C-alpha positions in Angstrom: -42.0 -138.8 18.4 -38.8 -140.1 19.8 -36.0 -139.7 18.5 -37.3 -136.7 16.6 -38.2 -134.9 19.8 -34.6 -135.5 21.1 -33.1 -133.9 18.0 -35.6 -130.9 18.1 -34.6 -130.2 21.8 -31.0 -129.8 20.5 -32.0 -128.0 17.4 -34.3 -125.2 18.6 -32.1 -122.8 20.5 -33.6 -119.5 19.2 -37.3 -119.1 19.1 -40.0 -121.6 19.9 -41.3 -124.6 17.9 -44.6 -126.1 19.0 -45.3 -129.4 17.2 -48.8 -131.0 17.1 -48.2 -134.6 16.2 -50.4 -136.9 14.2 -52.2 -138.0 17.4 -52.9 -134.4 18.4 -50.3 -134.3 21.2 -48.4 -131.0 21.7 -44.6 -130.9 22.0 -42.8 -127.6 22.7 -39.1 -127.0 21.9 -36.8 -124.1 22.5 -37.5 -120.7 24.0 -34.1 -120.2 25.4 -33.3 -117.2 23.1 -35.6 -114.8 21.2 -36.7 -115.9 17.8 -39.8 -116.9 15.7 -42.7 -118.6 17.4 -43.9 -121.4 15.2 -46.7 -123.9 15.5 -46.4 -126.9 13.2 -48.9 -129.7 12.7 -47.7 -133.0 11.4 -50.5 -135.2 9.9 -48.4 -138.3 9.0 -46.6 -140.3 11.7 -44.0 -141.5 9.2 -42.6 -137.9 9.4 -41.2 -138.7 12.8 -38.6 -140.9 11.2 -37.9 -139.0 8.0 -37.6 -135.6 9.7 -35.1 -137.2 12.1 -33.0 -138.9 9.4 -33.1 -136.2 6.7 -34.8 -133.1 8.0 -34.0 -130.8 5.0 -35.4 -133.1 2.4 -38.3 -134.4 4.5 -39.5 -130.9 5.6 -39.7 -129.7 2.0 -41.5 -132.8 0.9 -44.0 -132.7 3.8 -44.9 -129.1 3.1 -45.3 -129.8 -0.6 -47.7 -132.7 0.1 -49.6 -130.9 2.8 -48.5 -133.3 5.5 -46.9 -130.4 7.4 -49.0 -127.3 8.1 -48.6 -124.2 10.2 -51.2 -122.7 12.5 -51.1 -119.1 13.7 -47.7 -118.9 11.9 -46.4 -119.2 8.4 -44.0 -121.0 6.2 -41.8 -117.9 6.3 -41.8 -118.1 10.2 -40.8 -121.8 10.1 -38.0 -121.3 7.5 -36.7 -118.3 9.5 -36.6 -120.4 12.6 -34.9 -123.2 10.7 -32.3 -120.8 9.2 -31.3 -119.1 12.5 -30.9 -122.6 14.2 -29.2 -124.3 11.2 -25.8 -124.5 12.9 -27.2 -126.4 15.9 -28.8 -128.9 13.6 -25.5 -129.4 11.8 -23.8 -130.2 15.2 -26.3 -133.0 16.0 -24.4 -136.4 15.7 -26.5 -138.1 13.1 -26.6 -135.0 10.9 -22.8 -134.6 11.2 -22.5 -138.2 10.0 -24.9 -137.8 7.1 -23.2 -134.6 6.0 -19.9 -136.4 5.9 -21.3 -139.1 3.7 -22.9 -136.4 1.5 -19.6 -134.6 1.1 -18.0 -137.9 0.0 -20.6 -138.2 -2.8 -20.3 -134.6 -3.8 -18.6 -135.2 -7.2 -21.3 -137.6 -8.2 -24.1 -135.3 -7.1 -22.6 -132.4 -9.1 -21.6 -134.3 -12.2 -22.5 -132.1 -15.2 -20.8 -133.6 -18.3 -22.0 -132.4 -21.8 -25.4 -133.8 -22.3 -26.4 -134.3 -18.7 -25.8 -130.6 -18.1 -28.6 -129.8 -20.6 -31.0 -132.3 -18.9 -30.3 -130.6 -15.6 -30.9 -127.2 -17.0 -34.1 -128.2 -18.8 -35.5 -129.6 -15.5 -35.7 -126.0 -14.1 -35.6 -123.5 -17.0 -37.7 -125.2 -19.6 -41.0 -125.3 -17.6 -42.4 -122.3 -19.5 -41.4 -118.7 -20.0 -44.9 -117.6 -19.1 -44.4 -119.0 -15.6 -41.2 -117.0 -15.0 -43.0 -113.8 -16.3 -45.2 -114.0 -13.3 -42.6 -113.2 -10.7 -39.4 -112.0 -12.4 -38.8 -108.4 -13.5 -40.0 -107.4 -16.9 -36.6 -108.2 -18.4 -36.8 -111.7 -16.8 -33.4 -111.6 -15.0 -33.2 -114.7 -12.8 -30.3 -113.6 -10.6 -29.4 -111.3 -7.8 -30.3 -107.7 -8.3 -28.3 -104.7 -6.9 -30.2 -102.3 -4.6 -28.6 -98.9 -4.4 -31.6 -97.8 -2.4 -34.3 -99.6 -0.4 -36.8 -97.7 -2.6 -35.6 -99.3 -5.8 -38.2 -101.3 -7.7 -37.1 -104.8 -8.8 -36.7 -103.5 -12.3 -34.5 -100.6 -11.2 -32.4 -102.9 -9.1 -31.9 -105.4 -11.9 -30.8 -102.6 -14.2 -28.4 -101.4 -11.5 -26.9 -105.0 -11.6 -26.5 -104.9 -15.4 -24.8 -101.5 -15.1 -22.4 -102.7 -12.3 -21.4 -105.7 -14.3 -21.0 -103.7 -17.5 -18.7 -101.2 -15.7 -16.4 -104.1 -14.7 -16.1 -105.3 -18.2 -14.4 -102.1 -19.4 -16.0 -102.4 -22.8 -14.6 -100.8 -25.9 -16.3 -100.5 -29.4 -15.7 -103.3 -31.8 -15.1 -106.0 -29.1 -16.4 -109.5 -29.2 -18.3 -110.4 -26.1 -19.5 -113.9 -24.9 -22.2 -114.5 -22.2 -21.9 -118.0 -20.8 -25.4 -119.1 -19.6 -27.1 -116.0 -21.0 -30.6 -116.6 -19.6 -33.3 -114.6 -21.4 -30.7 -112.3 -22.9 -30.9 -109.0 -21.1 -27.2 -108.8 -20.1 -25.9 -108.9 -23.7 -28.8 -106.8 -25.0 -28.0 -104.1 -22.4 -24.3 -104.2 -23.3 -25.1 -103.9 -27.1 -27.3 -100.9 -26.5 -24.4 -99.1 -24.7 -21.5 -100.1 -27.0 -21.0 -101.1 -30.6 -20.0 -104.7 -29.9 -20.5 -108.2 -31.5 -22.0 -110.5 -28.9 -22.8 -114.2 -28.5 -24.8 -115.8 -25.7 -25.0 -119.5 -25.1 -27.5 -121.4 -23.0 -28.7 -124.9 -22.5 -32.3 -123.9 -22.2 -34.4 -124.0 -25.4 -37.0 -121.7 -23.9 -34.4 -119.1 -22.9 -32.6 -119.3 -26.3 -35.8 -118.8 -28.3 -37.1 -115.8 -26.3 -33.6 -114.1 -26.2 -33.3 -114.2 -30.0 -36.9 -112.8 -30.3 -35.9 -109.9 -28.0 -32.7 -109.2 -30.0 -34.8 -109.0 -33.1 -37.4 -106.8 -31.6 -34.7 -104.3 -30.5 -33.1 -104.3 -33.9 -29.9 -105.9 -32.5 -30.0 -109.3 -34.2 -27.2 -108.3 -36.6 -24.9 -107.8 -33.6 -26.3 -110.1 -30.9 -27.1 -113.8 -31.3 -28.1 -116.5 -28.8 -27.2 -120.2 -29.3 -28.4 -123.4 -27.7 -24.9 -124.6 -27.0 -22.6 -125.9 -24.3 -19.8 -123.3 -23.6 -17.3 -126.2 -23.8 -18.1 -126.6 -27.5 -17.0 -123.0 -28.3 -13.7 -122.4 -30.2 -13.8 -118.6 -30.9 -11.9 -116.1 -28.8 -13.5 -113.2 -27.1 -12.3 -109.8 -25.8 -14.8 -110.0 -22.9 -16.7 -112.8 -21.2 -19.5 -112.5 -18.8 -21.3 -115.2 -16.9 -24.3 -114.4 -14.5 -25.8 -117.1 -12.4 -24.5 -120.0 -14.4 -21.4 -121.1 -12.4 -23.7 -122.6 -9.7 -24.6 -125.3 -12.3 -21.0 -126.2 -13.1 -20.2 -128.5 -10.2 -16.9 -128.7 -8.2 -15.5 -131.6 -10.3 -15.8 -129.3 -13.4 -14.2 -126.2 -12.0 -10.8 -126.9 -13.5 -12.5 -127.5 -16.9 -14.5 -124.3 -16.6 -11.5 -122.0 -15.9 -9.3 -123.8 -18.4 -12.0 -123.0 -21.1 -12.2 -119.4 -19.9 -8.5 -119.1 -20.4 -8.7 -120.7 -23.8 -11.6 -118.4 -24.9 -10.2 -115.1 -23.7 -7.9 -113.0 -25.9 -4.5 -112.2 -24.4 -5.8 -108.8 -23.1 -9.3 -110.1 -22.4 -11.4 -109.7 -19.3 -14.1 -111.9 -17.7 -16.7 -111.0 -15.0 -18.1 -114.0 -13.1 -21.3 -113.4 -11.1 -22.1 -116.4 -8.9 -23.7 -117.5 -5.6 -21.2 -118.7 -3.1 -21.0 -119.0 0.7 -18.8 -117.7 3.5 -18.5 -121.1 5.3 -16.2 -124.0 4.4 -16.9 -126.4 1.5 -20.1 -128.3 1.9 -22.9 -129.8 -0.2 -26.1 -128.6 -1.7 -29.4 -129.0 0.1 -30.8 -132.4 -0.7 -34.3 -130.9 -1.3 -33.0 -128.2 -3.7 -30.9 -130.8 -5.5 -33.8 -133.2 -5.9 -36.6 -130.8 -6.8 -35.2 -127.5 -8.0 -31.6 -127.6 -9.3 -30.2 -131.1 -10.0 -26.4 -131.1 -10.2 -26.1 -127.5 -8.7 -23.9 -126.2 -5.9 -22.9 -122.8 -4.6 -19.2 -123.0 -3.7 -17.0 -121.8 -0.9 -14.5 -119.3 -2.3 -11.6 -121.7 -1.3 -13.0 -124.1 -3.8 -12.9 -121.5 -6.6 -9.6 -119.9 -6.1 -7.7 -123.2 -6.4 -8.8 -123.7 -9.9 -8.4 -120.0 -10.9 -4.7 -120.3 -9.8 -4.1 -123.5 -11.6 -5.3 -122.0 -14.9 -3.0 -118.9 -14.8 -5.8 -116.3 -14.4 -5.4 -113.1 -12.5 -8.2 -112.1 -10.1 -8.2 -108.4 -10.8 -11.2 -107.5 -8.7 -13.5 -109.2 -6.2 -16.7 -107.8 -4.7 -19.4 -109.3 -2.5 -23.1 -108.7 -2.7 -24.5 -109.9 0.7 -28.1 -108.9 1.5 -28.9 -108.0 -2.1 -30.2 -111.5 -3.1 -32.4 -111.7 0.0 -34.0 -108.4 -1.1 -34.3 -109.8 -4.7 -36.0 -113.0 -3.5 -38.4 -111.1 -1.2 -39.6 -109.2 -4.3 -40.0 -112.5 -6.2 -42.0 -114.0 -3.3 -44.3 -110.9 -3.3 -44.9 -111.3 -7.1 -45.3 -115.1 -6.9 -47.9 -114.8 -4.2 -49.8 -112.1 -6.1 -50.0 -114.6 -9.0 -50.4 -117.8 -7.0 -53.9 -118.5 -8.4 -52.5 -118.3 -12.0 -49.6 -120.6 -11.1 -52.1 -123.1 -9.6 -54.1 -123.1 -12.9 -50.9 -123.6 -14.9 -49.6 -126.4 -12.7 -51.2 -127.5 -9.4 -51.2 -126.8 -5.7 -48.2 -129.0 -5.0 -46.1 -127.1 -7.5 -47.2 -123.8 -5.8 -46.1 -125.1 -2.4 -42.8 -126.4 -3.9 -42.0 -123.0 -5.3 -43.0 -121.2 -2.1 -40.7 -123.4 -0.1 -37.9 -122.8 -2.6 -38.2 -119.1 -2.9 -38.6 -118.4 0.8 -35.9 -120.9 1.9 -33.5 -119.3 -0.5 -34.3 -115.9 0.8 -33.5 -117.1 4.3 -30.1 -118.5 3.1 -29.1 -115.0 2.2 -30.8 -113.1 5.0 -29.7 -115.2 8.0 -27.6 -118.0 6.5 -24.1 -118.2 4.9 -25.0 -117.5 1.3 -23.6 -114.5 -0.7 -23.0 -113.4 -4.3 -19.6 -112.7 -5.5 -18.2 -110.8 -8.6 -14.9 -112.2 -9.6 -13.1 -110.2 -12.4 -10.5 -112.4 -14.2 -7.8 -111.6 -16.8 -4.7 -113.1 -18.3 -2.6 -110.1 -17.6 -2.3 -108.0 -14.5 -2.9 -104.7 -16.3 -5.9 -105.7 -18.5 -8.0 -103.2 -16.5 -7.0 -100.0 -14.7 -5.1 -100.5 -11.5 -7.1 -98.0 -9.6 -10.7 -99.2 -8.9 -12.3 -95.7 -9.5 -13.1 -96.6 -13.1 -15.9 -98.9 -12.0 -17.7 -96.0 -10.3 -16.9 -93.6 -13.1 -18.2 -95.9 -15.8 -21.4 -96.5 -13.9 -22.0 -92.8 -13.9 -21.2 -92.6 -17.6 -23.7 -95.4 -18.3 -26.4 -93.7 -16.3 -26.1 -90.7 -18.7 -26.0 -93.0 -21.8 -29.1 -94.9 -20.6 -30.9 -91.5 -20.4 -29.7 -90.4 -23.8 -30.6 -93.8 -25.5 -33.9 -94.5 -23.7 -32.6 -97.5 -21.8 -34.6 -96.8 -18.7 -35.7 -99.7 -16.6 -39.3 -100.7 -17.4 -42.2 -100.0 -15.1 -43.0 -102.9 -12.7 -46.3 -104.8 -12.9 -49.1 -103.1 -10.9 -49.1 -105.9 -8.3 -45.3 -105.7 -7.9 -45.0 -102.4 -6.0 -45.3 -103.9 -2.5 -42.4 -103.4 -0.1 -40.3 -106.3 1.2 -42.2 -108.6 3.5 -41.8 -107.8 7.2 -39.4 -110.2 9.1 -40.6 -112.0 12.1 
């Protein structure tokens, strides 16, 4: 087990990790501060080396392959322990050196030119709409919800999110609205049911584009809302309002200047944009090697310092900034509950390894928002300082108006699936 055991002694400062190695020997690490109590069995001796040299990648792969198992504890316990001790892992000399190398390769890891960007999106989003129906809300929103109460269902919290974003767009009848990375369409469809607007959504996912247009037709909105399989960089129209939810994470640092230059080009002179994106409160870093390889190739959640530089260079005003902190942890907890309720169906559609990969992904991401450095930010952008009211009260007032409009127009959040009413999982 050496040098893995040496690293684990330095790593586990909160909680206790008991490792049963491939020969059946027991090694105990930590216990200095309260935290999760985890028992992990390693069945492959090659893990001693790979967990030492690249723990984030190797741990995910070992769990996927069944070479890492937990006894009397769970994957959630392990990932909680990993998350609360993450800073001590980053201070280990070898890991510091590897992170420095990874940061040097950052621009190559996050390259998303036209063409390759669509390949990266297809890797994750074109694996089948039926799969995503198994754990998302009924509107299929694959981004952070907004919980105004712990009693909110996932459907209610997602509609809260739509309403919050809509209030920051300061919509007026007759405006043209663009959604960059429109997902399965619910953002624009919600806006179009509130206001008489013309709207265009662009996505690089064939599956999302097809279903979004079907939803627009079913709601009788196809004459005002259309969805296109198109890279936002190919657009030449100008829009009064632009919204982008959960797409900026796929842009890549090397393309930030290109992104905000295009936003400036697409906005009318008095236009407004609302950017909803994952970020983090720590300095610039790199994406998890496991997430980059298996889940989101080319993706990265930025530090705000990496974003502001390019906003400033493209002559855009930041007219409002808001942070959603624990909301994504709550969202992911709901997704995990729904995923586990449908795990047998997922195994039938794919296989056991796929199930374990998605369990690792969903729970590890929840921990990033619950005990790690991840957050969600809303950045409102404009070309002029007075494109929106200078007193922020309008955001709250508009949300209250939209609650009334939703009731009048029958835009209530749908009922959740019967299996989806469970509360958030208890934390260790």
